Structure formats: C-alpha cells, structure tokens
VMD Tcl script that draws the C-alpha trace (Angstrom):
set ca {
  {94.87 -16.44 -71.30}
  {92.47 -16.28 -68.76}
  {89.17 -18.46 -69.51}
  {85.88 -19.28 -67.37}
  {85.01 -22.20 -67.11}
  {81.86 -23.58 -65.51}
  {81.55 -26.25 -62.55}
  {78.96 -27.90 -60.95}
  {78.29 -28.65 -57.24}
  {80.45 -31.93 -57.60}
  {83.93 -30.15 -59.39}
  {83.04 -27.32 -56.81}
  {83.56 -29.46 -54.00}
  {86.13 -31.56 -55.58}
  {88.13 -28.57 -55.86}
  {87.24 -26.88 -52.30}
  {90.97 -26.78 -51.81}
  {92.01 -24.55 -54.29}
  {88.96 -22.53 -53.80}
  {89.51 -21.82 -50.13}
  {93.20 -20.92 -51.09}
  {92.61 -18.44 -53.06}
  {89.41 -17.56 -50.50}
  {92.69 -17.16 -48.24}
  {94.64 -15.40 -50.66}
  {92.72 -12.89 -51.45}
  {90.50 -12.20 -48.39}
  {93.54 -13.07 -45.05}
  {91.51 -14.47 -42.68}
  {92.23 -15.51 -39.58}
  {93.60 -19.17 -40.07}
  {91.04 -20.42 -37.09}
  {88.08 -19.37 -39.81}
  {89.43 -21.30 -42.85}
  {87.74 -24.67 -41.74}
  {84.45 -22.77 -41.14}
  {84.15 -21.37 -44.08}
  {85.16 -24.53 -45.61}
  {82.25 -26.08 -44.06}
  {79.96 -23.27 -45.38}
  {81.28 -23.46 -48.73}
  {80.49 -26.71 -48.90}
  {77.24 -26.53 -47.77}
  {76.42 -24.11 -50.59}
  {77.21 -26.49 -53.18}
  {74.26 -28.24 -52.08}
  {71.57 -25.22 -52.97}
  {69.45 -25.03 -55.62}
  {70.62 -24.23 -59.21}
  {74.02 -23.72 -57.61}
  {76.85 -22.63 -60.25}
  {80.36 -21.75 -60.04}
  {83.02 -20.63 -62.65}
  {86.63 -20.98 -62.51}
  {89.41 -18.45 -64.04}
  {91.88 -20.76 -65.67}
  {94.82 -18.99 -66.83}
  {96.13 -21.19 -69.80}
  {100.16 -20.77 -70.61}
  {100.73 -21.32 -74.17}
  {102.97 -24.80 -74.12}
  {104.00 -26.51 -76.42}
  {104.61 -29.60 -74.26}
  {102.39 -32.48 -74.95}
  {99.63 -33.17 -72.97}
  {99.46 -29.05 -72.15}
  {99.72 -28.19 -68.69}
  {96.88 -27.68 -66.16}
  {95.55 -24.18 -66.26}
  {95.98 -22.47 -63.13}
  {92.93 -21.21 -61.18}
  {92.96 -17.87 -60.22}
  {90.22 -16.88 -59.26}
  {86.12 -17.88 -58.65}
  {82.85 -17.11 -58.49}
  {79.45 -19.08 -57.46}
  {75.82 -18.50 -56.44}
  {72.74 -20.09 -56.20}
  {68.92 -19.20 -55.90}
  {68.46 -18.07 -52.74}
  {65.45 -19.51 -50.47}
  {64.07 -19.21 -47.12}
  {65.65 -21.90 -44.71}
  {69.33 -20.82 -46.25}
  {71.03 -18.66 -43.57}
  {72.02 -15.85 -45.12}
  {69.06 -15.63 -47.11}
  {66.74 -15.76 -43.76}
  {68.67 -13.01 -41.96}
  {69.15 -10.28 -44.74}
  {65.24 -10.91 -45.67}
  {64.61 -9.99 -42.03}
  {66.71 -6.90 -42.03}
  {65.54 -5.88 -45.49}
  {61.49 -6.23 -43.72}
  {63.03 -4.20 -40.57}
  {64.15 -1.24 -42.85}
  {62.03 -1.62 -46.09}
  {59.07 -3.64 -45.17}
  {57.99 -7.02 -46.22}
  {56.91 -5.97 -50.01}
  {60.34 -4.43 -51.09}
  {62.12 -7.40 -49.06}
  {60.29 -10.01 -50.81}
  {60.52 -8.24 -54.36}
  {64.59 -8.48 -53.68}
  {64.80 -11.51 -52.39}
  {61.45 -13.38 -53.14}
  {63.27 -14.85 -56.43}
  {66.63 -14.55 -55.97}
  {70.46 -15.37 -57.34}
  {72.69 -14.89 -54.85}
  {76.11 -14.09 -55.37}
  {78.09 -15.88 -52.86}
  {81.68 -16.06 -53.59}
  {83.45 -13.53 -55.67}
  {87.65 -13.69 -55.27}
  {90.49 -13.26 -57.14}
  {93.77 -14.19 -55.96}
  {96.05 -11.11 -55.55}
  {98.20 -11.89 -58.89}
  {95.45 -11.37 -60.70}
  {93.38 -8.73 -59.38}
  {93.33 -5.45 -61.35}
  {92.39 -7.11 -64.53}
  {88.65 -7.41 -64.93}
  {88.40 -11.20 -64.28}
  {86.18 -10.55 -60.96}
  {83.80 -8.48 -63.02}
  {83.67 -11.27 -66.19}
  {83.33 -13.46 -63.27}
  {79.96 -11.96 -62.18}
  {78.98 -11.44 -65.47}
  {79.67 -14.88 -66.96}
  {77.97 -16.24 -63.80}
  {74.81 -13.81 -63.95}
  {74.13 -14.66 -68.02}
  {71.20 -16.69 -68.52}
  {69.99 -17.13 -64.78}
  {66.08 -16.78 -64.58}
  {65.99 -14.71 -61.25}
  {64.58 -11.32 -61.09}
  {67.53 -9.97 -58.79}
  {71.18 -10.59 -57.72}
  {72.26 -9.89 -54.28}
  {75.43 -9.94 -52.43}
  {76.78 -8.72 -49.05}
  {80.73 -7.27 -49.23}
  {82.37 -4.89 -46.13}
  {81.02 -1.89 -46.00}
  {84.17 -0.13 -46.73}
  {85.77 1.77 -49.82}
  {87.07 -0.88 -51.05}
  {87.98 -2.67 -54.67}
  {84.94 -4.62 -54.70}
  {82.67 -2.57 -52.89}
  {83.54 -0.32 -56.42}
  {83.13 -2.88 -58.48}
  {79.75 -3.83 -57.37}
  {78.58 -0.36 -57.54}
  {80.10 -0.06 -61.23}
  {77.75 -3.08 -62.31}
  {74.76 -1.65 -61.20}
  {73.89 -3.03 -57.60}
  {72.65 -0.73 -54.96}
  {72.62 -0.80 -51.40}
  {70.09 -2.45 -49.44}
  {71.29 -2.08 -46.18}
  {74.52 -0.31 -44.97}
  {76.32 -1.48 -41.76}
  {74.41 -4.85 -41.31}
  {76.22 -7.01 -38.77}
  {75.26 -10.50 -38.94}
  {74.49 -12.60 -35.76}
  {77.01 -13.32 -33.79}
  {79.74 -11.24 -35.97}
  {81.24 -7.62 -35.28}
  {82.41 -6.64 -38.78}
  {79.84 -3.99 -41.11}
  {78.47 -5.26 -44.46}
  {76.40 -4.04 -47.34}
  {74.00 -5.95 -48.76}
  {73.25 -5.01 -52.51}
  {71.09 -5.72 -54.74}
  {70.43 -5.25 -58.97}
  {67.77 -6.28 -61.17}
  {68.91 -9.05 -63.90}
  {70.00 -9.85 -66.27}
  {72.83 -7.56 -66.23}
  {73.11 -4.70 -69.00}
}
mol new
graphics top color blue
foreach p $ca { graphics top sphere $p radius 0.5 }
foreach p [lrange $ca 0 end-1] q [lrange $ca 1 end] { graphics top cylinder $p $q radius 0.2 }
display resetview
C-alpha cells in the first residue's frame, strides 16, 4: 500500500540520499550532475513555505516492529520569490513573452513545484498525480508553476491532464541547452 507522508526541511535534508537516488533512477542524469543537483535540492529546503511529501510503500508484515516503509517517490515545492534563481529566470522569460503584468500574475504569489519524481518501478500507477494533489492541497498561493522537458513525455501529459497550461515553450535556461516548457495553473486544484 502506498501512503503519502509530509516532511519539512529538516527531514528532507536528512533523507537527501534517498531523494537523489529516486531522482537519478527516474531522470538518468549524467553522473557528474548529481552533486550539483543535491546542492540545489538542499538549498530548496531553505525556501519559504517549503513542503515535501514522500510516497512510501508499506509492506504488510507480521514482524514486530514493522519494517521501515520504502520510499518510492517524492514531490516538493515552495513559495517562489524574487531572488530565487528559477523564479527570476522564468519571470524574465515571461515578461519578454507576455509582459510584466502577466508575469507578475503567474509568479507574484506562486507555489513552485520544484521536483516530482517516482521510481521507474512504480510509475504509471497514479502516484505522481496523487503526490501533486496532496502537495497542492490547502496551499494559499494563487498559482502553481513548474518546468519540465519540452517533449511529449509522460510527465508533460500528466501536467496537461491536471490543467497546467504552457506559459513558455522551447525555453532554455541560462547555461543549458535542453528545451523546457514552463507551465502553470491557478490554485486550488480542482
């Protein structure tokens, strides 16, 4: 049985090795990027209104004490604010494409869904969708925003099915070469 358990910044930092293992299995990044990604994730835990959820597989057992649950996915986000790298880069891109008023409407009081990953052995079972719903439930922000590869991936399909609309496409972050889509939707999720 899969259960979702909330975690704050302290527990998130303590479980960063587990988190990065799931990230690596799901995203298959080059090995040289892992240390940088860990540093970014650790820093995200310091952002305002940070919240994480772990998707945990609890095996039924007659053993006592019961075995520790296995983490098979995680999702986290925080309130985006000026001065945060992703927020500032995306805000500039939105201003260039849509104008300052629209950029401020989307990012002025936004919940940034920073990472949503499910181990490949557990993908396609609705865990990602349920984690997003759980993570966004009760958030006070007016919008949820995220970035994902600008390709017809399962993640992109999931976000579209949840009402996220493309705000920017073929977006390349500074220093990068891969194209991303920036997507957003009003909160609360319906």
